[in-house]
KEFI-805591 format. One record per residue (C-alpha): residue number from 1; x, y, z. Coordinates in Angstrom, 1 decimal. Last residue first. Layout:
   n     px     py     pz
 NUM      X      Y      Z
...
END
This chain:
   n     px     py     pz
 467  202.8  -98.2    2.7
 466  203.6  -98.2   -1.0
 465  207.4  -98.9   -0.8
 464  207.3 -102.2   -2.8
 463  207.7 -104.7    0.0
 462  204.8 -103.2    1.8
 461  203.8 -103.0    5.5
 460  200.8 -101.3    7.1
 459  198.6 -100.6    4.1
 458  195.1  -99.3    4.5
 457  193.1 -100.1    1.3
 456  189.7  -98.7    0.5
 455  191.2  -96.6   -2.3
 454  190.7  -99.5   -4.7
 453  187.0  -99.0   -4.6
 452  184.6 -101.7   -3.3
 451  182.2  -99.8   -1.0
 450  179.2 -101.2    0.8
 449  180.5 -104.8    1.0
 448  181.4 -108.0   -0.8
 447  184.6 -108.9   -2.5
 446  185.1 -112.3   -4.2
 445  188.7 -113.1   -5.0
 444  189.6 -116.0   -7.3
 443  193.1 -117.4   -7.1
 442  196.1 -118.1   -9.3
 441  199.6 -118.5   -7.8
 440  202.5 -118.8  -10.3
 439  204.9 -121.6   -9.7
 438  208.0 -121.7   -7.5
 437  206.1 -121.5   -4.2
 436  205.8 -119.1   -1.3
 435  203.1 -116.9   -3.0
 434  202.1 -114.4   -0.4
 433  198.8 -112.8    0.6
 432  198.4 -110.5    3.6
 431  195.6 -109.7    6.1
 430  194.5 -107.3    8.8
 429  190.9 -107.8    9.7
 428  188.5 -104.8    9.3
 427  185.9 -106.6    7.2
 426  186.2 -110.4    7.5
 425  188.8 -112.3    5.4
 424  187.4 -115.7    4.4
 423  189.5 -118.6    3.2
 422  189.6 -121.2    0.4
 421  191.0 -124.5   -0.8
 420  190.5 -125.8   -4.3
 419  194.3 -125.9   -5.0
 418  196.5 -125.1   -2.0
 417  196.1 -123.0    1.1
 416  198.7 -122.4    3.8
 415  197.8 -120.5    7.0
 414  199.2 -117.7    9.1
 413  197.3 -116.6   12.2
 412  197.3 -113.3   14.1
 411  194.9 -111.4   11.8
 410  194.8 -113.4    8.6
 409  198.2 -113.9    7.0
 408  197.7 -116.2    4.0
 407  200.4 -118.3    2.3
 406  199.0 -119.3   -1.0
 405  200.1 -122.4   -3.1
 404  199.6 -122.9   -6.8
 403  196.4 -123.2   -8.7
 402  192.7 -122.1   -8.4
 401  192.9 -120.9   -4.8
 400  189.6 -119.4   -3.5
 399  189.8 -116.2   -1.5
 398  186.7 -114.6    0.0
 397  186.9 -110.9    0.9
 396  185.1 -108.5    3.2
 395  184.6 -104.8    2.4
 394  184.2 -101.3    3.8
 393  187.0 -100.6    6.2
 392  189.7 -102.7    4.5
 391  193.0 -104.1    5.8
 390  196.6 -104.4    4.7
 389  199.9 -106.2    4.8
 388  201.1 -105.6    1.2
 387  201.2 -108.3   -1.4
 386  204.1 -110.8   -1.5
 385  206.0 -112.3   -4.4
 384  208.0 -115.5   -4.2
 383  206.5 -116.9   -7.4
 382  204.4 -114.2   -9.1
 381  200.8 -113.7   -7.9
 380  197.8 -113.8  -10.3
 379  194.4 -112.6   -9.0
 378  191.1 -113.2  -10.8
 377  188.7 -110.7   -9.4
 376  185.0 -110.8   -8.5
 375  183.1 -107.7   -7.2
 374  180.1 -107.4   -5.0
 373  177.7 -104.9   -3.5
 372  175.8 -103.5   -6.6
 371  177.5 -105.8   -9.1
 370  180.8 -106.8  -10.5
 369  182.5 -109.4  -12.7
 368  185.9 -110.3  -14.2
 367  188.1 -107.6  -12.5
 366  191.5 -108.9  -13.6
 365  194.4 -108.7  -11.1
 364  198.1 -108.7  -11.7
 363  201.5 -109.8  -10.4
 362  203.6 -108.7   -7.4
 361  204.7 -105.4   -9.0
 360  201.1 -104.7  -10.0
 359  199.4 -105.0  -13.4
 358  195.7 -104.2  -13.8
 357  193.4 -106.2  -16.1
 356  190.2 -104.3  -16.7
 355  192.5 -101.6  -18.2
 354  192.9  -98.4  -16.2
 353  193.4  -94.7  -16.9
 352  190.8  -93.6  -19.5
 351  188.6  -96.5  -18.7
 350  188.1  -95.4  -15.1
 349  185.1  -93.1  -15.7
 348  184.9  -89.6  -14.2
 347  182.5  -88.4  -16.9
 346  185.1  -85.7  -17.8
 345  187.7  -88.3  -18.0
 344  185.7  -90.4  -20.5
 343  184.9  -87.2  -22.4
 342  188.6  -86.3  -22.7
 341  189.4  -89.9  -23.8
 340  186.8  -89.6  -26.6
 339  188.2  -86.2  -27.6
 338  191.7  -87.8  -27.8
 337  190.3  -90.4  -30.2
 336  189.8  -87.5  -32.6
 335  193.1  -88.1  -34.2
 334  191.4  -91.2  -35.6
 333  189.4  -89.2  -38.1
 332  190.9  -90.3  -41.4
 331  190.8  -93.9  -40.2
 330  187.1  -93.9  -39.8
 329  186.0  -95.2  -36.4
 328  185.3  -98.1  -34.1
 327  186.7  -98.4  -30.6
 326  185.6 -101.2  -28.2
 325  186.0 -101.2  -24.4
 324  186.3 -103.4  -21.4
 323  188.2 -106.5  -22.4
 322  189.8 -104.8  -25.4
 321  188.7 -104.4  -29.0
 320  190.1 -102.0  -31.6
 319  188.4 -101.5  -35.0
 318  189.7  -98.9  -37.5
 317  187.9  -98.3  -40.8
 316  189.3  -97.1  -44.1
 315  187.0  -99.2  -46.2
 314  184.5 -101.7  -45.0
 313  182.5 -104.4  -46.8
 312  182.4 -107.0  -44.0
 311  184.6 -107.1  -40.9
 310  184.5 -110.0  -38.4
 309  186.5 -109.7  -35.1
 308  187.0 -112.9  -33.1
 307  188.2 -112.1  -29.6
 306  191.6 -110.7  -28.4
 305  191.6 -107.6  -30.6
 304  193.2 -105.4  -33.1
 303  191.7 -104.5  -36.5
 302  193.0 -102.1  -39.2
 301  191.2 -101.5  -42.5
 300  192.6 -100.2  -45.8
 299  190.2 -102.3  -47.9
 298  187.5 -104.9  -47.0
 297  185.6 -107.4  -49.2
 296  185.4 -109.9  -46.4
 295  187.7 -109.6  -43.3
 294  187.9 -112.3  -40.6
 293  190.2 -111.3  -37.7
 292  191.6 -113.4  -34.8
 291  194.6 -111.2  -33.7
 290  196.3 -108.3  -35.3
 289  195.1 -107.1  -38.7
 288  196.5 -104.7  -41.3
 287  194.4 -104.3  -44.5
 286  195.9 -102.6  -47.5
 285  194.1 -104.7  -50.0
 284  197.1 -106.8  -50.9
 283  197.7 -107.6  -47.3
 282  199.4 -105.3  -44.8
 281  202.3 -105.6  -42.3
 280  202.1 -102.8  -39.8
 279  203.8  -99.4  -40.2
 278  200.9  -97.7  -42.0
 277  198.3  -99.3  -39.7
 276  200.2  -97.8  -36.7
 275  200.0  -94.4  -38.2
 274  196.2  -94.9  -38.8
 273  195.8  -95.8  -35.1
 272  197.5  -92.6  -34.1
 271  200.8  -91.1  -33.0
 270  202.9  -94.2  -33.9
 269  206.1  -92.1  -33.7
 268  207.1  -93.6  -37.0
 267  210.4  -94.4  -38.6
 266  211.0  -96.7  -41.6
 265  214.8  -96.2  -41.6
 264  215.6  -93.1  -43.6
 263  217.6  -90.9  -41.2
 262  219.3  -87.7  -42.1
 261  222.0  -86.5  -39.5
 260  221.3  -83.0  -38.2
 259  223.5  -80.6  -36.3
 258  222.8  -78.0  -33.5
 257  226.0  -76.1  -32.4
 256  224.7  -72.6  -32.5
 255  222.2  -73.4  -29.7
 254  218.8  -71.7  -29.5
 253  216.4  -74.0  -31.3
 252  218.1  -77.1  -29.7
 251  218.1  -75.8  -26.1
 250  214.9  -75.1  -24.2
 249  212.5  -75.0  -27.2
 248  213.7  -78.3  -28.7
 247  214.5  -79.9  -25.4
 246  210.9  -79.5  -24.4
 245  209.8  -77.4  -21.4
 244  208.2  -77.8  -18.0
 243  209.7  -75.5  -15.3
 242  211.0  -77.6  -12.4
 241  209.0  -77.0   -9.2
 240  207.3  -80.4   -9.5
 239  210.8  -81.9   -9.4
 238  211.5  -80.4   -6.0
 237  208.1  -81.3   -4.5
 236  208.3  -84.9   -5.7
 235  212.0  -85.6   -4.8
 234  213.3  -87.8   -7.6
 233  213.5  -91.6   -6.9
 232  216.6  -93.2   -8.4
 231  215.6  -96.8   -8.7
 230  216.7 -100.5   -8.4
 229  219.3 -100.9   -5.7
 228  218.0  -97.9   -3.7
 227  218.4  -94.1   -4.2
 226  216.5  -91.1   -2.8
 225  216.6  -88.0   -4.9
 224  217.4  -84.6   -3.3
 223  220.4  -84.0   -5.5
 222  218.3  -84.8   -8.6
 221  215.5  -82.4   -7.6
 220  218.1  -79.7   -7.0
 219  219.8  -80.4  -10.3
 218  216.5  -80.2  -12.2
 217  215.8  -76.8  -10.5
 216  219.3  -75.5  -11.4
 215  219.0  -76.8  -15.0
 214  215.5  -75.5  -15.7
 213  216.4  -72.1  -14.3
 212  219.6  -72.0  -16.3
 211  217.7  -72.0  -19.5
 210  219.9  -70.7  -22.4
 209  223.4  -70.9  -21.1
 208  222.9  -73.6  -18.4
 207  221.0  -75.7  -20.9
 206  223.9  -75.3  -23.3
 205  226.5  -76.4  -20.7
 204  224.3  -79.3  -19.5
 203  223.9  -80.5  -23.1
 202  227.6  -80.2  -23.7
 201  228.6  -82.0  -20.5
 200  226.4  -85.1  -21.4
 199  228.0  -85.4  -24.8
 198  225.5  -85.3  -27.6
 197  223.1  -87.5  -29.6
 196  219.4  -86.8  -30.1
 195  216.1  -88.4  -31.0
 194  212.9  -86.3  -31.1
 193  212.2  -87.3  -34.7
 192  211.7  -83.9  -36.2
 191  210.7  -84.5  -39.8
 190  213.2  -83.3  -42.4
 189  213.4  -80.2  -44.6
 188  215.8  -79.2  -47.3
 187  214.5  -81.5  -50.1
 186  212.5  -78.5  -51.5
 185  209.6  -80.6  -52.5
 184  209.1  -81.9  -48.9
 183  209.0  -78.4  -47.5
 182  206.7  -77.1  -50.2
 181  204.2  -79.9  -49.6
 180  204.3  -79.2  -45.9
 179  203.5  -75.6  -46.5
 178  200.5  -76.5  -48.6
 177  199.3  -79.1  -46.0
 176  199.5  -76.8  -43.0
 175  202.7  -76.9  -41.0
 174  203.6  -78.4  -37.6
 173  206.1  -76.0  -36.1
 172  209.5  -75.1  -37.6
 171  213.1  -75.7  -36.4
 170  215.8  -73.7  -38.1
 169  219.2  -73.8  -39.9
 168  220.6  -77.0  -38.6
 167  224.1  -77.8  -39.9
 166  224.5  -81.1  -41.7
 165  226.1  -84.4  -40.9
 164  226.3  -87.2  -43.5
 163  226.6  -84.9  -46.5
 162  225.7  -81.3  -47.0
 161  223.1  -78.8  -47.8
 160  221.9  -76.9  -44.7
 159  219.1  -78.3  -42.6
 158  215.5  -77.2  -42.1
 157  213.8  -79.1  -39.3
 156  210.1  -80.0  -39.3
 155  207.4  -80.6  -36.7
 154  205.1  -83.5  -37.4
 153  201.4  -83.9  -37.8
 152  201.1  -82.1  -41.2
 151  202.9  -84.9  -43.2
 150  203.8  -83.9  -46.7
 149  205.3  -87.3  -47.7
 148  207.8  -89.9  -46.8
 147  209.9  -87.3  -45.2
 146  213.6  -88.2  -44.5
 145  213.6  -88.2  -40.7
 144  216.0  -85.8  -39.1
 143  218.2  -87.2  -36.4
 142  219.4  -84.6  -33.9
 141  223.0  -83.8  -33.1
 140  224.3  -81.4  -30.4
 139  227.8  -80.8  -31.6
 138  230.8  -80.9  -29.2
 137  233.5  -82.8  -31.2
 136  232.3  -86.2  -29.7
 135  228.8  -85.4  -31.1
 134  230.2  -84.7  -34.5
 133  232.3  -87.9  -34.5
 132  229.3  -90.0  -33.3
 131  226.8  -88.9  -35.9
 130  227.8  -91.4  -38.6
 129  227.7  -94.2  -36.1
 128  224.2  -93.2  -35.1
 127  223.1  -93.1  -38.7
 126  224.5  -96.7  -39.3
 125  222.6  -98.0  -36.2
 124  219.4  -96.5  -37.6
 123  220.0  -98.0  -41.1
 122  220.7 -101.4  -39.5
 121  217.5 -101.2  -37.4
 120  215.2 -100.7  -40.5
 119  211.7 -100.9  -39.1
 118  212.0  -98.0  -36.6
 117  208.9  -97.6  -34.4
 116  208.7  -95.1  -31.6
 115  207.5  -95.4  -28.1
 114  210.7  -95.5  -26.0
 113  211.9  -92.0  -26.9
 112  215.7  -92.2  -27.5
 111  218.5  -90.0  -26.3
 110  221.9  -91.3  -27.3
 109  224.2  -89.7  -24.6
 108  227.9  -89.5  -25.3
 107  229.5  -90.2  -21.9
 106  231.3  -87.6  -19.8
 105  232.4  -89.5  -16.7
 104  233.1  -87.8  -13.3
 103  231.1  -90.3  -11.2
 102  227.8  -88.4  -11.4
 101  228.3  -87.4  -15.1
 100  225.6  -89.8  -16.4
  99  223.2  -88.9  -13.5
  98  223.5  -85.2  -14.3
  97  222.9  -86.0  -18.0
  96  219.9  -88.1  -17.2
  95  218.5  -85.4  -15.0
  94  219.0  -82.8  -17.8
  93  217.4  -85.2  -20.3
  92  214.2  -85.4  -18.1
  91  214.3  -81.6  -17.5
  90  214.4  -80.8  -21.3
  89  212.0  -83.6  -22.2
  88  208.7  -82.7  -20.6
  87  208.0  -82.1  -16.9
  86  205.8  -85.0  -16.0
  85  205.3  -85.8  -12.3
  84  206.9  -88.2   -9.9
  83  209.7  -88.9  -12.4
  82  211.6  -92.0  -11.6
  81  215.2  -92.5  -12.8
  80  216.0  -96.1  -13.7
  79  219.8  -96.5  -13.3
  78  222.6  -98.6  -14.8
  77  219.9 -100.4  -16.6
  76  220.0 -104.3  -16.6
  75  218.8 -105.3  -20.1
  74  218.4 -109.0  -20.6
  73  215.2 -108.9  -22.7
  72  212.9 -109.9  -19.8
  71  214.8 -107.6  -17.4
  70  213.8 -104.6  -19.6
  69  210.1 -105.6  -19.3
  68  210.4 -106.1  -15.5
  67  212.0 -102.7  -14.9
  66  209.6 -100.8  -17.0
  65  206.6 -102.5  -15.5
  64  207.9 -102.0  -12.0
  63  208.5  -98.3  -12.4
  62  205.3  -97.3  -14.3
  61  203.8  -95.1  -11.5
  60  207.1  -93.4  -11.1
  59  207.1  -92.3  -14.7
  58  210.3  -93.4  -16.4
  57  213.8  -92.2  -17.3
  56  216.1  -95.1  -18.2
  55  219.9  -95.2  -18.4
  54  221.0  -98.0  -20.6
  53  223.9 -100.4  -20.0
  52  227.1  -99.2  -21.7
  51  228.9  -99.2  -25.0
  50  225.8  -99.4  -27.0
  49  226.1 -100.4  -30.7
  48  224.4 -103.8  -30.6
  47  222.0 -102.7  -27.8
  46  220.4  -99.9  -29.8
  45  217.8 -101.9  -31.7
  44  216.9 -104.2  -28.8
  43  216.7 -101.3  -26.3
  42  214.0  -99.6  -28.3
  41  212.3 -102.9  -29.1
  40  211.9 -103.6  -25.3
  39  210.3 -100.3  -24.8
  38  208.0 -100.8  -27.8
  37  207.0 -104.2  -26.5
  36  208.6 -107.2  -28.2
  35  206.6 -109.8  -30.0
  34  205.8 -107.6  -33.0
  33  204.3 -104.3  -34.1
  32  202.2 -103.2  -31.1
  31  203.7 -105.2  -28.3
  30  202.6 -102.7  -25.5
  29  204.7 -101.2  -22.8
  28  205.6  -98.0  -24.8
  27  201.9  -97.6  -25.6
  26  200.8  -96.6  -22.1
  25  199.8  -98.9  -19.1
  24  198.4  -96.7  -16.3
  23  197.6  -93.8  -18.6
  22  196.0  -96.0  -21.2
  21  197.1  -97.5  -24.5
  20  194.8 -100.2  -25.9
  19  191.6  -98.1  -25.7
  18  193.2  -95.7  -26.6
  17  196.1  -95.3  -29.0
  16  196.2  -91.5  -28.6
  15  196.3  -92.1  -24.9
  14  199.8  -90.8  -23.9
  13  201.4  -91.6  -20.6
  12  205.0  -90.8  -21.5
  11  207.8  -91.3  -19.0
  10  209.8  -93.9  -20.9
   9  212.8  -91.9  -22.2
   8  215.6  -94.2  -22.9
   7  219.1  -92.7  -22.5
   6  221.6  -94.9  -24.4
   5  225.2  -94.4  -23.3
   4  227.8  -94.4  -26.1
   3  231.3  -94.0  -24.6
   2  232.5  -97.5  -25.6
   1  231.3  -97.1  -29.2
END
């Protein structure tokens, strides 16, 4: 196992689980099926068989969330590669393979999306062990999910008859119901899981053979990357020029060395609220609830929220409550959530991208009230963290410390504030907030002015590279 290098793909920004999953905080960072987030659970299930620290590919906008969540479960990635734009899985894995071979090594890469559920971790680990000899011998292995039924929402892979490792005969697109029923009845087809195992050099060689443009553009973006102690930051212009394609189209459907290992481990890509309901613990009536839920005479419902949710006489209904949005719909129509998100975007509303509570590398803020010329936020700052040195053209701010200690830079002066003390930041005055203590800093910020948007921030200095 010493050569097994997990590559965790965390670049997605999907919104099929809106309103809980949003572009700024997508589903891989959410604890949907337990205490761990999906990203943390991905590392947790592979850690016992990994020979090396993981290599993570993440969206640049999510860099601090990804790093913090992995740190919370004791994972110290050997690198977190930041994608400035999305270019699908073929380039992302190419960058990971280039990074893995940077020092002359040729590790076996276990490529894992970070937003999947696998309930039987031991079965997953066993399948990886079965696949290792084939990958070491040069095969490009994918893990085919043993179908639980004629699912029309997944692509399928036809595999030759065999034992633990089978030759891939063909990849097929998402079928209609009749075709899916035939696939399942034949026993020759498996769901396409999007998980892979191969030597880094083999993937690069096959990508060079079938899509050299993708490889060369990816290599250029990787060579132009800026590095620091935490991140590998791909050059934005160079990576934007990389053709977007999936590993399936770019390599796996073309290579003669594709192999498949069957996997029956309670897998789901959690592509909808109904899919999440299916992999969640259910009562005798098929109800799956998360939070404070009262259900009377209900069947096959799913409820998720922070406040009390009461359901009466419902069947196949999904209810999801967040601080700023509520989703209610029939389970059989939950794929249409994407149309809701499209309308929100079309109306230029923020709820498609942001939660009311927004996470930042220094902590978080929660917009608890707003009006025509004011906004009230609850701000939490981690111990030792510092916000950027900044100013605003259109708003003034009042800060009231609720708990902890605040070091406030206001113009030329620096002051310390403790519980129940406050300060005023006039419009146009340069200011900064720091938590110098060992406990979290909690304060209330009251903004007032003609414009209160987040883009009214001029940064002069910033610990997190945003100035």
